[in-house]
N, C-alpha and C positions, 0 to 999 in steps of 0.2 A: 682416555682417548686424546690427551693433549699431544700436540705436535704430529697429529695424524697426517696433515698435509705434507710435512717433511718426508715422512716415510713413503707416501704415495708418489711424490716427486722422485724419490730414490728408486722406487720400483719401475716407474716409467722410464727413468734414465737407463736402468739396466736393460729394459726391454728394447728401447730404441737405439741403444748402442750396438745391438746385433744387426749386422748388415743383412742377414737373412730375412729379418722382419720387413725392412724397406724393399728389398728386391722382390720378395713374395707378394707383398701388398700391391705394389705397382704393376707387377706382372699379371696378377689375377684381375686387377681393375682393367688392364688393357685387354685381357682375354674376354672379360665380360662385355666390354664395349664392342669388341670384334664379333662376338657371337650375335650381336644385333645388327651390325653394319654389313658383314660379309655375305651372309646367305642371300639377301635380296639382289646383290650385285653379281653373284656367282652362278645364279640359275637363269638360264636363257630359255625363252619360249618362242616357238615358231608361229607366226600369225598366218591367217588365211591368204594374205597378200604375198607370202613368200619371205617377208622380212622377219627379223627376230627382235625381241625386246627382252629386257630383264624383268625380274619380279619387282624390282624397285620402280621401274617405269609403269608397271601395272598398278602398283599401290599409289603412286603419285597421281596417275590418271584417275583412279577410282576416287581419291580424295577430292579432286576437282569436280568430277561429275556427280558424286553422291551428295554434294551439298544441298541440292534441292530435294533429296529424299529424307534428310534429317527432320524429325518431327512428324513424319507421316506414319500412319498405321500400316502394319503388315497385314493387309486385308485383300479381298478379292480383286479390287482395282489394281493394287500394286502387283499381285501375282499375274493378272492378265497382261499388264504392261510388260512384265519381265518375260512372260511366255512369248509375246510378240517379238521382242528383241532377240531372244534365243532362237526362235524359229527363223527369223531373217538371217541371223548369223550362220545357222546351220545350212540354210538353203544356198547362201552365197558361197559356202565352202565346197559345194558339189561341183562336178564338171559342168561346163556351160550347157551341154546337151541334156543334163539331168535336172537343171533348175526349173522350178515351177513358177508361174505367175503368182504374185502375192495378192491375196484377196483384200478388198476394201476394209473388211472387218479387222484384219491384222493391222493395216495401216492406221486405222482410226484408234487402235489401242496403243500405238506407239507414243512415247513422250513427245511433247510439243517440239523440242529442239531437233530431234531426229526426224520427225515427220516433215518439218520445214526443209531440212537438208535434202530429203529425198524428192521434194517438189512434186509429189503426186506420182512418182514412178511406181509401177507395179510389175514391170518386166525388166530383165537384164540388170538387176541390182547386183553390182560387183562388190567383192570384198572391200575394196578401197572406199566404197560408199559408206561402209559401216565401221570405219575406224573412229577413234575418239576425236580426231581432227585430221585435216588433210596432210599435215606434216608428221603424223604419228602412225606407228605400226600397231599400237595397242587397240584392240577392238572396243567398240562402244559398250559391249555387253559386260565389261568388267565393272561397270556401274552397279550391277546387280549381283556381284559375287557374294556379298554378305547375305543377301536375301536367298540366293540359291543354296548357300551353305545351311541356312536356317531350315529351309524346307527339306533338304537332304537329311539333316540330322533329326528331323521329326519323323523320318521314315519314308523316303522316296520310293524305295523298292517295294515296301508294303503297300504304298498307294497304287503302284502299278498292278500288284497282285489283286487288289480289290477293285480294279478297273475304275479307279477314281482319277487316274492320270493316263495320259497317252504318251507312248514313247516314239520318237522320231529319230532314227539314227542312234546316236549315243546320248541324246538329251531327253529329259522328261518334261512334258508340258503339264503343269499342275492345274488341272481343270476342276479339282475338288473345291467345295465351298470353304469359306474361312472357318466355319464351325467344325467341319470335318477335319480340317488341318489341325486345329488346336485340340480337338478330341483325340486325334491320332497321337499328338505329343503327350497328352495325358495318359493314353493307353500304353505308350512306350515306357513312360516313367513307372507305371504300375507293374509292368513286366519286370523292370529292374528291381523294384521292391521285392518281388517274389524271388528273384535270383539271389538277393542278399538275405533271404529268410527273415524278413521283418515280421514282427508280431502284429496282430490286428490293431492293437492300441497305437503302435507306431504308424501303421498305414492310415489310421483315422486322423492322427495328428498331422501327417504330411498332406492328407487330403484337405484339411482345413487351411493349411498354408497355401495350397494350390488355389483355393477359392479366393484368397486375398489378392491374387494376381489379376489385374484387369486385362482383359483381352478385347480386341487384338493388341499385340505388343507394338510398342512404338520404336521405330528404327532411328538410331543415331550412329554416325560414323565414329569409330573408336579404335582404330588400328593400333595407336600407340599403347593403349592400355592392354589390348590383347597381346601385343608384343611383350609387355612386362609380365603378364600372367604366364605366357608360354615359356619365358626364360627363368621362371622361379626355380625349377629343378636344377638348372645350371648354377643358379645363385647359391642354393643350399650346399652343393658339392664344394664350391669355391670357399664359402664362409666356413664350412666344417674343416676343410683342409688348412685354411689360414689360422683358425683357432687352435687346431690340434698341433700345428707346428710351432706356433708362437707362445702359447700359454704355458705348457708344462715346464719349460726352462725357467719361468718366473720363480718356481720353487725348487725344481730338481737341480739346477746349476749350483745352488748353495751347498747341496750335499756332495755333489761330485767334485767341486772345487775346495771343499772343506772350509768354506766360509760360514757354515751354519753355526759354528761355535760363537762367532762374533754376533751374528744376528740374534741368536737365542739369549745372549747375555745383555741385550740392550736394556737400558733403564726404562724403556717404554712398555716393556712386558710383551709376552707372547700373543695375547689377545689383540693388541693394537697392531703388532707386526703382521699377524695373519690377516686381519681385516684390511690392511693396506694392500696385501697381495690379492685378496678376494676382490676388492674394489677395482684394482688395476685390471684383473682378468675380465671381470664383467663389463666394465666400460670399454675396454679394447674390443671385446667381441661385439658389443652393440654398435660401436663405431664402424667395425668391419662390415656389419650388415648395411649400414647407411651408405658406406663408400661403394660397396658392390652394387647395391640397388641404384645408386646415383649413376654409376657407370653404365647401367642398363637403361635407366629412364631417360637420361639426357640425350643419347643418340636416338632413342625411340621418339621423343618429342620433336627432335630436330628433323627426323625423316618423315614422320607421319602426322605431326601436328599435335597440339595439346587438347583439341576438342574431344568431347565424348566422355568426360568424367561421370556425368549423370546418366549415361546411356543404360537402359534397362538390360540387366545381365542376361535375361532369357533370350533376347534377340541375338546375343553372341554365344550363349551356352544354353540351348533349349532345354537340356536336361536338368538345369538348376531349379530347385523348388523355392529358394529363399528370395525374399523381396529386397534385392540389393541392386546397386549400380555396379558397372565394371570398375569404376574408380574406387568405390567402397571395397569391392572384392580385392583389388590390388593392395589397398592399405591394410586390409585384414591379413593378407598373406605376409606382408612385410612385418606386421606385428607378431604373427606366429613365428616367423623366422627370427625375430629379435629374442623372443622368449626361448626358442630352441638354442640360440647362441649363448644365452645366459646359462642354460642347463649344461651345454657342452663345455663352457669355460669352467664351471664349478666341478663338473665331473673330471675334467683334465687336471685341475688343481688337486682334487682328492686323490686321484690315481698317482700323480707325481709325488705326493707325500707318502703314499703307500710303497711305491717302488724305489723312491729316491733317485730316479733317473728318468729321462724323457723317452727313450726308445720304446720300452714296453707300452707306455701310454699311447704313443702315436700308433703302434701296431694294433692295439685293442680298439681304439676309437675309429681309425680308418677301416679296419677290418669289419667292425659293426656297420659302418656306413655302407660298405660294399655289399655285405650280406643283406642288409635291410633293403637295399635298392633292387636286388634281383630276386630275393626269396619271397614267394607269396604263399600265404596259408589259405586254402580253399574256403569259400564262404560258408559251406555247410558246417564247418567248425566255428560256429558263430562267435563264441566268447574269445577264443584264441585269435581268430582272424581279426576281430574288432580291436583287440589289444595291440596286435601287430600293426594295425593300420595307423596307430598313433606314433610310430617311429617317424622322426623328422623327415627322412628321405621319402616317406610315403605321404604324410599328412601335408607337407608344405608343397603342394601342387594343386592344380585346378581340380583334377579328378579326386584327390584325397580329401580336400577340404570343402569344395563347393558342390561336388557331385556325389559324394558318398552319402547314401540315405540313412545309414545306421545312426541311431540316436542313443542318448544316455538319459535315463529317467532322473528327474530332479524336482523333488517336492511337489509332485502332482502334475508336473509338466515335463517337457523333454528339451534337451539341448543338443545342438548339432555338433559335429566333430570340430568345426572351426571355432566353436564357442568353448568347448571343453579342453581342447588341446593346449592352449597357452597356460591354463591354470594347472594342468598336469605337469607341464614343463617347469613352471615356477615352483611348485611344491617339491618336485624331485630336486630342483636346484638348491632349495633350502635344506633338504636332507643331506645332499652331498656337501654342502657348505659346513654343516654341523659335523659331518663325518671327517671332513678335511681338518677342521679345527681340533677335533678330538685326537687325531693322529699327530698333528703338529704339536699339540700341548704335551702329549706324552713322550715325544721324542727327546732323548738326551744326547747331546752331541758327543759326549765322551763314551757312550755305550755303543760303539760301532761293532 
């Protein structure tokens, strides 16, 4: 393995001398950043005052207002406070002749800053009285958007059907108790377990995980990490495309340009030469993961702030059973993506050695990526469906890794998909590496 560093430098030199590598890398990084930056600025919302504002204005205002909610429990007090704000906002949106006087009970439930701003008013509360600030068109109610989403995801419609909530116009007033709300979340999760055809042992294990979660959940503002989690699917496509386009030529170009005779006759031996190619492919793919995620994370932190790494994931994803924070979930998905990139690079190198050209490799891997993105196997085919769920395009997402309840038995306990997935990818990567070396070792340049 002597002079391995020289061969690695040679492989990287070949890789970076291709203009397509630089163009594609920077283009995908720019697209990843734009996928975070553009949507909040291109979506406009009309307020009750007649003015309009962007989704970014809403997020910026929420960050400012929600600071005093961080660390508070999502309990009956917070729900009552949110109900009062939502009711005021709805009442002010009605025509003047349809507005009703606001009761003292609702006023007393308002947060202190809004109650002081209203100065005891109970009648003729105008939409402009309920904006985040006098100079803003964003309503004050955006402060509770995350809480409203949490209760909706726990089953708002079901609450209405059970008469545990009241509907006024198009909003729900969540009048159920805190215990009822968290029990509803648990019931919703158990229905999902039935949909995925879990065994009784799996349900028992997940129930134990649920009991480890302390309720009521604690709220923390964490929009930047939610942005990173939501962009994971985009990142997977970009990383796959970058790896598939850049890695196969590391080996295939030597065959197409007939320089393989020189490479195979090197005094360093076939093993060292192949290991240099493998190391280059793997490290390039892992660096691609870091670059793409950096292109997503940096704009997210700049726009939404860095706070919320330790936020309880259930407050953002009520269906999640695992005791994690949103920051930990983001790191886990990045780790799974890195393992998938290693697998993809080893597979690309193996196929490049088999076909001796890059085009079939790109077609096979991109085709598999597209098929696995759109094709679903019904849950009633439990084994096939679970195996298919470990495809990178499905596993590396919030729903595939954090919300999929299907488990893998492991020496008397169970492992979740986000725990098993990286090991499966690395084992397959090792097999493709040995396969690639076997093909490379047996290839004779003069036997075309």
